[in-house]
Residue frames relative to the residue before (quaternion, step in Angstrom):
aa qw qx qy qz dx dy dz
M 1.0000 0.0000 0.0000 0.0000 0.00 0.00 0.00
F 0.6897 0.4755 -0.2885 0.4638 3.59 0.83 -0.95
E 0.6291 0.5500 -0.3410 0.4306 3.60 1.00 -0.78
T 0.6534 0.5117 -0.3136 0.4613 3.59 0.96 -0.84
T 0.6671 0.4910 -0.3027 0.4716 3.59 0.92 -0.85
A 0.6572 0.4982 -0.3101 0.4730 3.58 0.94 -0.86
H 0.6364 0.5312 -0.3212 0.4579 3.58 1.00 -0.83
A 0.6608 0.5023 -0.3004 0.4699 3.57 0.93 -0.91
T 0.6485 0.5183 -0.3181 0.4578 3.58 0.96 -0.83
I 0.6477 0.5145 -0.3153 0.4651 3.56 0.96 -0.87
L 0.6496 0.5198 -0.3193 0.4537 3.60 0.94 -0.83
V 0.6592 0.4974 -0.3103 0.4708 3.57 0.92 -0.86
V 0.6526 0.5102 -0.3175 0.4616 3.59 0.93 -0.86
V 0.6517 0.5047 -0.3168 0.4694 3.59 0.96 -0.83
Q 0.6518 0.5159 -0.3211 0.4538 3.60 0.93 -0.82
V 0.6627 0.4851 -0.3043 0.4826 3.58 0.91 -0.87
A 0.6356 0.5295 -0.3284 0.4559 3.60 1.00 -0.79
V 0.6338 0.5229 -0.3328 0.4627 3.59 0.98 -0.79
V 0.6546 0.5022 -0.3155 0.4688 3.59 0.92 -0.85
V 0.6555 0.5055 -0.3138 0.4650 3.60 0.93 -0.85
V 0.6580 0.5005 -0.3130 0.4675 3.60 0.92 -0.87
L 0.6447 0.5131 -0.3228 0.4657 3.61 0.96 -0.82
A 0.6473 0.5102 -0.3178 0.4687 3.58 0.94 -0.85
Y 0.6455 0.5160 -0.3157 0.4663 3.58 0.99 -0.82
L 0.6689 0.5024 -0.3033 0.4562 3.60 0.90 -0.90
I 0.6400 0.5105 -0.3226 0.4751 3.58 1.00 -0.79
R 0.6609 0.5003 -0.3042 0.4694 3.58 0.93 -0.86
A 0.6494 0.5144 -0.3151 0.4630 3.60 0.96 -0.85
A 0.6429 0.5086 -0.3244 0.4720 3.60 0.98 -0.78
Y 0.6335 0.5264 -0.3240 0.4654 3.59 1.00 -0.80
E 0.6793 0.4864 -0.2916 0.4657 3.59 0.90 -0.92
A 0.6339 0.5195 -0.3339 0.4656 3.61 1.03 -0.74
R 0.6386 0.5182 -0.3205 0.4700 3.59 1.01 -0.80
A 0.6546 0.5046 -0.3111 0.4690 3.58 0.96 -0.86
A 0.6476 0.5127 -0.3240 0.4613 3.61 0.98 -0.76
R 0.6429 0.5088 -0.3234 0.4725 3.60 0.99 -0.79
K 0.6472 0.5168 -0.3137 0.4644 3.58 0.98 -0.85
H 0.6442 0.5195 -0.3158 0.4641 3.58 1.01 -0.83
E 0.6520 0.5126 -0.3130 0.4628 3.60 0.94 -0.86
L 0.6492 0.5101 -0.3120 0.4701 3.56 0.97 -0.87
S 0.6338 0.5295 -0.3251 0.4607 3.59 0.98 -0.82
K 0.6555 0.5080 -0.3113 0.4641 3.57 0.95 -0.87
L 0.6495 0.5202 -0.3210 0.4522 3.58 0.94 -0.85
I 0.6640 0.5026 -0.3064 0.4611 3.57 0.91 -0.90
L 0.6923 0.4763 -0.2852 0.4611 3.59 0.85 -0.94
D 0.6369 0.5324 -0.3336 0.4469 3.60 1.05 -0.68
K 0.6622 0.5233 -0.3026 0.4427 3.60 1.09 -0.64
M 0.6434 0.5419 -0.3203 0.4356 3.59 1.19 -0.45
S 0.4188 -0.6568 0.5580 0.2862 3.54 -1.15 0.65
S 0.6433 -0.5311 0.3689 0.4099 3.58 -1.20 0.34
E 0.6202 0.5331 -0.3518 0.4554 3.61 1.08 -0.64
E 0.6494 0.5092 -0.3112 0.4714 3.58 0.97 -0.88
F 0.6458 0.5287 -0.3142 0.4524 3.52 0.98 -0.87
L 0.6663 0.4995 -0.3020 0.4641 3.61 0.93 -0.88
R 0.6400 0.5151 -0.3251 0.4683 3.60 0.98 -0.83
L 0.6621 0.4982 -0.3007 0.4721 3.56 0.96 -0.87
L 0.6703 0.5124 -0.2958 0.4480 3.56 0.95 -0.86
E 0.6689 0.5165 -0.2997 0.4426 3.60 1.06 -0.71
S 0.6402 0.5010 -0.3439 0.4700 3.60 1.10 -0.49
P 0.5903 -0.6080 0.3898 0.3605 3.62 -1.02 0.73
D 0.6936 0.4534 -0.2823 0.4834 3.59 0.88 -0.90
G 0.6382 0.5381 -0.3217 0.4469 3.56 1.04 -0.76
G 0.6336 0.5342 -0.3276 0.4537 3.57 1.01 -0.79
R 0.6577 0.4884 -0.3060 0.4850 3.56 1.00 -0.81
S 0.6326 0.5371 -0.3307 0.4494 3.58 1.04 -0.78
I 0.6595 0.4912 -0.3043 0.4809 3.57 0.94 -0.88
E 0.6266 0.5390 -0.3338 0.4533 3.57 0.98 -0.81
R 0.6783 0.4771 -0.2899 0.4777 3.58 0.96 -0.85
L 0.6309 0.5330 -0.3353 0.4532 3.60 1.07 -0.69
L 0.7394 0.4419 -0.2282 0.4538 3.54 0.93 -0.92
G 0.8151 0.2104 -0.0955 0.5313 3.58 1.03 -0.63
N 0.6002 -0.5521 0.4399 0.3761 3.50 -1.33 -0.33
H 0.2743 0.7830 -0.5144 0.2168 3.55 1.18 0.51
K 0.0566 -0.7868 0.6146 0.0068 3.56 -0.87 0.99
T 0.4745 -0.6229 0.5276 0.3293 3.51 -1.16 0.59
A 0.6655 -0.4936 0.3646 0.4248 3.56 -1.25 0.29
D 0.6478 0.5219 -0.3259 0.4492 3.59 0.97 -0.80
E 0.6461 0.5043 -0.3229 0.4732 3.59 0.99 -0.78
W 0.6550 0.5030 -0.3210 0.4636 3.58 0.94 -0.83
V 0.6421 0.5218 -0.3240 0.4588 3.59 0.95 -0.85
T 0.6451 0.5166 -0.3209 0.4627 3.59 0.95 -0.86
D 0.6612 0.4939 -0.3046 0.4755 3.60 0.93 -0.87
A 0.6570 0.5106 -0.3114 0.4589 3.58 0.96 -0.86
L 0.6438 0.5070 -0.3267 0.4709 3.59 0.99 -0.76
R 0.6274 0.5322 -0.3308 0.4622 3.59 1.01 -0.80
R 0.6694 0.4846 -0.2954 0.4793 3.59 0.91 -0.90
A 0.6490 0.5336 -0.3215 0.4368 3.57 0.93 -0.91
I 0.6607 0.5007 -0.3145 0.4624 3.58 0.88 -0.90
F 0.6533 0.5104 -0.3181 0.4599 3.59 0.91 -0.89
L 0.6997 0.4778 -0.2819 0.4501 3.58 0.79 -1.00
I 0.6577 0.5017 -0.3224 0.4601 3.59 0.92 -0.82
L 0.6717 0.4854 -0.3066 0.4683 3.60 0.91 -0.84
A 0.6428 0.4999 -0.3245 0.4813 3.60 0.99 -0.77
G 0.6496 0.5166 -0.3152 0.4603 3.58 1.01 -0.77
I 0.6432 0.5039 -0.3220 0.4782 3.57 0.97 -0.83
A 0.6219 0.5328 -0.3403 0.4621 3.60 1.02 -0.76
G 0.6514 0.5131 -0.3162 0.4608 3.60 0.97 -0.80
V 0.6512 0.4985 -0.3115 0.4801 3.58 1.00 -0.81
I 0.6408 0.5132 -0.3293 0.4665 3.59 0.98 -0.78
V 0.6227 0.5232 -0.3423 0.4705 3.60 0.97 -0.78
Y 0.6376 0.5222 -0.3248 0.4641 3.58 0.97 -0.80
L 0.7085 0.4848 -0.2657 0.4386 3.58 0.90 -0.95
V 0.7714 0.3839 -0.2062 0.4637 3.62 0.92 -0.80
T 0.6914 0.4314 -0.2935 0.4997 3.60 1.18 -0.15
D 0.1597 -0.7671 0.6143 0.0928 3.49 -1.29 0.41
Y 0.3632 0.6902 -0.5511 0.2966 3.53 0.02 1.30
S 0.5836 -0.5833 0.4344 0.3613 3.50 -1.21 0.50
G 0.7814 0.2981 -0.2360 0.4949 3.57 -0.89 0.91
R 0.4293 0.7243 -0.4544 0.2910 3.58 1.21 0.15
E 0.4742 0.6957 -0.4310 0.3247 3.59 1.22 -0.25
I 0.5723 0.5989 -0.3877 0.4044 3.57 1.13 -0.57
T 0.6336 0.5179 -0.3438 0.4606 3.62 1.06 -0.66
L 0.6328 0.5124 -0.3341 0.4747 3.58 1.06 -0.68
I 0.6558 0.5109 -0.3108 0.4608 3.58 0.93 -0.88
L 0.6960 0.4589 -0.2796 0.4762 3.60 0.82 -0.97
G 0.6361 0.5321 -0.3271 0.4531 3.57 0.99 -0.82
S 0.6673 0.4919 -0.2967 0.4741 3.56 0.93 -0.90
L 0.6377 0.5249 -0.3196 0.4643 3.57 1.02 -0.80
F 0.6496 0.5098 -0.3164 0.4669 3.60 0.93 -0.87
V 0.6512 0.5041 -0.3209 0.4678 3.60 0.92 -0.86
A 0.6595 0.5151 -0.3150 0.4479 3.59 0.91 -0.89
V 0.6687 0.4771 -0.3048 0.4820 3.60 0.92 -0.86
G 0.6278 0.5387 -0.3275 0.4565 3.59 1.04 -0.76
V 0.6481 0.4914 -0.3103 0.4921 3.57 0.98 -0.82
G 0.6110 0.5450 -0.3448 0.4590 3.60 1.06 -0.69
Y 0.6470 0.5002 -0.3135 0.4825 3.58 0.99 -0.81
L 0.6282 0.5307 -0.3388 0.4571 3.60 1.00 -0.75
I 0.6594 0.4978 -0.3050 0.4736 3.58 0.94 -0.88
A 0.6551 0.5050 -0.3135 0.4664 3.59 0.93 -0.88
A 0.6458 0.5138 -0.3259 0.4613 3.60 0.98 -0.80
A 0.6531 0.5107 -0.3158 0.4614 3.59 0.95 -0.85
L 0.6693 0.4913 -0.3028 0.4681 3.59 0.93 -0.86
T 0.6499 0.5127 -0.3160 0.4635 3.58 0.98 -0.83
R 0.6608 0.5054 -0.3114 0.4593 3.57 0.92 -0.88
S 0.6839 0.4731 -0.3062 0.4633 3.61 0.86 -0.88
R 0.6455 0.5091 -0.3283 0.4651 3.59 1.02 -0.72
A 0.6479 0.5083 -0.3214 0.4676 3.59 1.00 -0.81
R 0.6512 0.5044 -0.3237 0.4656 3.60 0.96 -0.77
S 0.6664 0.4832 -0.3193 0.4696 3.60 0.90 -0.81
H 0.6215 0.5250 -0.3392 0.4723 3.60 1.11 -0.65
D 0.6419 0.5170 -0.3198 0.4674 3.61 1.02 -0.81
I 0.6458 0.5115 -0.3189 0.4687 3.58 1.02 -0.79
D 0.6602 0.5100 -0.3069 0.4581 3.58 0.98 -0.87
S 0.6996 0.4804 -0.2859 0.4450 3.61 0.93 -0.85
T 0.6662 0.4848 -0.3170 0.4697 3.62 1.14 -0.44
A 0.5980 0.5945 -0.3626 0.3968 3.59 1.18 -0.38
């Protein structure tokens, strides 16, 4: 009796640890990408003379470019693409968790069903947000061209 309970506890702890480690690795990769982007932005801005910078800043496209270099501003299309990428990853990871729940038979496997369902739900949320953002951006583009 004790061995089964201890085994189940160990499995649940390992599963939660794997999820935490994956979340940490994803976050670390995101931060490393942001740091590289920041360094590149600094290098580009350092190479420009003040006159070039002012000319670039005064043009409509240049102002948006500088804004994107300096901050995390994304266009609607870029945000939608990122949201779709996240949604696909989360939905596939969630389906994998549900499949693991369905094909395995061990004590404590419910955590895979819970995490899988949660991943699918968040992925579907990203899909809905991407669809709403895309439709709003298109309606805004139509309004601004009229």
